[in-house]
Backbone bond lengths (Angstrom), bond angles and torsions (degrees), N, CA, C in turn:
res aa  C-N    CA-C-N  psi(-1)  N-CA   C-N-CA  omega(-1)  CA-C   N-CA-C  phi
1 M - - - 1.448 - - 1.529 109.44 -
2 I 1.326 115.16 141.09 1.460 122.13 -178.59 1.527 108.73 -116.12
3 F 1.334 115.96 128.13 1.461 121.82 177.57 1.525 109.26 -70.87
4 V 1.352 117.08 130.39 1.463 120.04 179.63 1.520 113.54 -120.91
5 G 1.316 118.37 -13.38 1.451 119.42 179.25 1.511 112.71 163.18
6 R 1.320 114.20 -169.94 1.466 120.83 -178.40 1.533 109.23 -131.31
7 L 1.303 114.96 135.16 1.462 121.22 174.84 1.525 106.15 -79.32
8 V 1.324 116.67 108.17 1.462 119.83 -170.74 1.520 114.78 -96.07
9 N 1.343 116.12 -23.29 1.459 116.66 -178.39 1.523 110.32 -169.02
10 T 1.320 114.11 171.24 1.460 120.90 173.18 1.522 107.46 -95.17
11 H 1.340 115.53 167.71 1.467 120.16 176.77 1.517 108.11 -143.97
12 G 1.309 116.36 114.18 1.457 120.11 -177.93 1.518 111.68 78.19
13 I 1.323 116.01 -170.45 1.469 120.28 -175.33 1.525 112.94 -107.34
14 K 1.323 117.88 -0.08 1.469 120.59 -174.85 1.526 113.86 -99.31
15 G 1.340 117.52 10.39 1.458 120.02 173.70 1.509 115.98 96.94
16 E 1.331 118.06 7.71 1.464 119.75 176.85 1.525 108.84 -72.18
17 V 1.339 116.39 144.86 1.459 121.20 -178.55 1.514 111.45 -124.42
18 K 1.334 114.88 154.41 1.461 122.89 175.63 1.517 108.07 -101.83
19 I 1.320 115.41 128.41 1.458 120.95 178.87 1.519 108.60 -119.50
20 L 1.326 116.01 132.86 1.464 121.62 172.01 1.513 107.51 -100.53
21 S 1.327 115.21 122.45 1.458 119.44 -176.95 1.520 110.05 -147.32
22 D 1.321 115.60 137.07 1.459 119.61 170.87 1.536 109.36 -116.46
23 F 1.323 115.29 27.42 1.457 121.69 -180.00 1.520 109.75 -60.17
24 K 1.307 115.76 135.33 1.459 122.97 -173.55 1.525 113.61 -63.16
25 Y 1.323 118.04 -33.11 1.467 121.67 -174.88 1.527 111.77 -115.76
26 K 1.325 116.34 53.22 1.462 120.53 179.30 1.521 111.71 -57.72
27 D 1.321 116.48 -36.29 1.465 120.08 -177.48 1.528 112.03 -63.68
28 V 1.309 117.56 -19.68 1.467 121.79 179.57 1.529 111.32 -89.11
29 I 1.318 117.68 -37.99 1.475 119.61 -171.94 1.519 115.04 -98.13
30 F 1.329 118.06 -27.99 1.462 119.65 -179.20 1.521 109.54 -89.05
31 K 1.328 115.01 76.28 1.461 122.83 -179.46 1.519 109.44 -141.40
32 K 1.312 115.16 158.31 1.461 120.32 175.08 1.524 109.08 -56.32
33 D 1.315 116.26 138.84 1.470 126.12 178.98 1.529 114.37 76.03
34 S 1.333 118.87 0.43 1.465 120.15 173.51 1.523 108.55 -69.30
35 I 1.317 115.49 150.06 1.465 121.12 -176.52 1.522 110.03 -110.49
36 F 1.335 115.16 127.42 1.457 122.97 174.76 1.520 108.14 -113.61
37 Y 1.330 115.18 154.23 1.461 121.66 175.82 1.516 108.89 -118.71
38 I 1.323 115.19 125.06 1.458 121.94 178.99 1.524 107.21 -129.89
39 N 1.328 116.03 121.84 1.473 121.40 -177.22 1.529 111.56 54.04
40 G 1.309 116.59 34.21 1.463 121.31 178.27 1.516 114.63 82.53
41 D 1.321 117.69 -7.12 1.465 121.68 179.35 1.525 110.15 -95.41
42 K 1.312 115.07 150.03 1.457 122.90 -176.17 1.532 110.07 -94.77
43 Y 1.347 115.79 131.04 1.460 122.31 178.08 1.526 108.60 -129.34
44 T 1.332 116.38 133.79 1.458 122.03 -179.78 1.523 109.40 -106.72
45 I 1.325 116.12 132.16 1.460 120.45 -179.40 1.525 109.93 -71.43
46 Q 1.324 114.45 126.76 1.466 121.78 175.00 1.525 110.48 -92.38
47 S 1.348 115.08 -40.76 1.463 119.65 178.00 1.523 109.19 -151.43
48 Y 1.323 114.24 156.43 1.468 121.33 -178.87 1.522 108.87 -142.69
49 R 1.336 114.06 143.61 1.456 120.71 171.34 1.518 108.55 -153.38
50 K 1.295 116.06 159.12 1.457 122.52 177.68 1.520 107.70 -99.76
51 H 1.347 117.52 136.79 1.461 122.22 177.23 1.517 108.12 -142.94
52 K 1.333 115.81 110.71 1.469 122.59 -175.51 1.524 107.95 56.06
53 N 1.335 118.63 -124.40 1.469 119.76 179.63 1.534 112.22 -99.03
54 F 1.328 116.52 16.35 1.462 121.15 -178.61 1.526 111.32 -107.38
55 D 1.308 114.86 151.22 1.454 122.66 168.84 1.522 105.49 -101.14
56 M 1.318 115.81 117.19 1.464 121.95 -175.43 1.522 108.70 -98.77
57 V 1.335 115.65 127.09 1.462 120.53 -173.29 1.523 110.55 -133.51
58 M 1.314 114.44 140.90 1.471 122.69 167.59 1.528 105.23 -113.22
59 F 1.334 116.02 135.31 1.456 121.21 178.28 1.525 110.41 -101.05
60 E 1.315 115.96 146.04 1.465 120.97 177.10 1.528 109.91 -58.95
61 G 1.318 115.66 138.39 1.456 121.18 176.50 1.512 114.70 80.71
62 I 1.331 117.17 0.18 1.460 120.37 178.55 1.518 108.12 -118.43
63 D 1.332 115.77 119.72 1.458 119.78 -179.37 1.527 112.28 -136.88
64 D 1.336 115.02 22.36 1.459 119.78 -178.64 1.524 109.28 -144.77
65 I 1.312 116.64 137.74 1.461 122.15 -179.37 1.531 112.13 -56.41
66 N 1.320 117.37 -33.70 1.465 120.67 -177.58 1.531 112.53 -64.43
67 D 1.332 116.80 -22.37 1.464 120.43 179.02 1.525 112.86 -78.56
68 V 1.347 117.20 -21.22 1.470 119.66 -177.29 1.524 113.88 -108.39
69 I 1.316 117.84 -13.54 1.470 119.93 179.23 1.532 111.98 -54.92
70 P 1.343 120.21 -40.83 1.466 119.04 179.05 1.537 114.09 -64.96
71 L 1.327 117.72 -15.37 1.470 121.45 -179.02 1.529 112.55 -88.94
72 K 1.318 116.36 -8.68 1.458 121.36 -178.20 1.535 110.11 -58.26
73 G 1.336 115.68 127.78 1.457 121.54 -179.98 1.519 114.47 88.21
74 C 1.322 117.43 -1.29 1.473 121.01 -177.85 1.529 111.85 -84.38
75 D 1.326 115.13 148.84 1.457 121.76 174.65 1.522 109.94 -78.46
76 I 1.334 115.22 149.54 1.458 122.05 -178.98 1.523 108.93 -117.25
77 Y 1.331 115.11 136.76 1.456 121.44 -178.20 1.529 110.21 -129.22
78 I 1.330 114.72 159.38 1.461 121.09 169.88 1.517 107.83 -124.62
79 D 1.312 115.83 159.90 1.462 121.69 171.94 1.517 106.06 -90.59
80 K 1.309 117.29 115.24 1.462 122.04 -176.07 1.524 111.63 -55.06
81 G 1.308 118.13 -31.63 1.454 121.92 -178.98 1.520 113.99 -66.80
82 D 1.334 117.39 -14.69 1.464 121.66 179.90 1.528 112.82 -82.60
83 Y 1.336 117.60 -8.92 1.460 121.39 -171.90 1.525 111.11 -133.87
84 V 1.333 114.69 158.31 1.463 121.87 173.23 1.525 106.70 -118.42
85 F 1.323 115.86 122.73 1.457 121.30 -179.27 1.518 109.86 -113.00
86 D 1.315 115.34 142.42 1.459 121.62 178.66 1.529 108.53 -88.56
87 G 1.318 116.44 92.55 1.459 120.85 -178.47 1.518 111.10 112.96
88 Y 1.322 114.29 -172.23 1.460 121.12 -178.69 1.517 110.84 -85.40
89 L 1.307 115.66 148.51 1.456 121.37 168.74 1.520 107.72 -87.39
90 N 1.321 117.09 142.30 1.461 119.88 177.04 1.525 110.89 -54.13
91 E 1.329 116.37 -38.27 1.457 121.83 -177.65 1.527 112.27 -62.59
92 E 1.319 117.41 -25.88 1.462 121.43 178.91 1.524 112.32 -76.85
93 L 1.324 116.54 -17.37 1.456 120.93 -175.94 1.527 113.78 -89.57
94 Y 1.339 116.31 -19.64 1.462 119.27 179.68 1.520 110.34 -58.80
95 G 1.326 115.57 136.61 1.458 120.73 178.97 1.516 113.92 88.13
96 K 1.321 117.86 -4.90 1.470 121.56 179.47 1.524 110.23 -80.89
97 K 1.330 116.08 149.11 1.458 121.43 177.26 1.528 109.47 -74.01
98 V 1.350 115.46 141.12 1.456 121.94 -178.47 1.522 109.06 -115.30
99 Y 1.338 114.39 133.18 1.455 121.49 -179.92 1.517 110.34 -126.62
100 D 1.321 116.39 148.42 1.454 123.32 169.21 1.518 105.09 -114.19
101 G 1.328 115.62 95.57 1.458 119.87 -170.40 1.512 108.13 68.80
102 D 1.330 117.12 -119.96 1.462 121.54 178.28 1.526 112.70 -96.22
103 K 1.315 116.96 -5.98 1.467 121.22 -175.55 1.534 110.45 -87.13
104 Y 1.337 115.63 121.82 1.462 122.31 177.37 1.524 109.19 -72.09
105 I 1.337 117.02 127.14 1.463 121.65 -178.72 1.514 112.09 -101.70
106 G 1.336 116.47 -38.30 1.458 119.99 -178.97 1.513 110.70 156.12
107 V 1.327 114.64 -159.83 1.465 121.79 -179.05 1.530 108.04 -112.67
108 L 1.321 115.87 135.41 1.459 120.94 -179.40 1.530 109.54 -69.42
109 E 1.342 115.63 120.68 1.451 121.84 -179.90 1.510 112.87 -112.30
110 N 1.353 117.11 -26.57 1.448 120.40 -174.98 1.519 110.11 -152.49
111 I 1.319 115.70 147.03 1.471 119.89 176.43 1.510 107.35 -119.75
C-alpha cells in the first residue's frame, strides 16, 4: 500500500471530502473509479475536482456527511498494483542507499 494523502475534512452535507495530498502522480489516481483504502476499507471515487489546495472527492455509495465524518483525519492509501506510474514513486526510494559518485552518503529517509 502506498500513502497518498490525508482526508482532512468534509465539505457540504452530501458526503464530499477534502483531501490534502502531495502525491507525485495525482493525475493517475484522482479519477472516477479509482480505489482508495481508508482504515482498511475500500472506497471508489465517484467524482473528483480540485478546489484551492485540496482534492475534493465523492465516494460511491456515500451521499451524506454523517457517513464520512468518522473518516476525518484518516490516512488514504492505494494499492500500487492497481496503477501504472511513469517512473519511480518517492515512497519506493525511502530506505535506499545514497551515493555521490563513489562516496556513500547515507540512507534516504525523507524527500
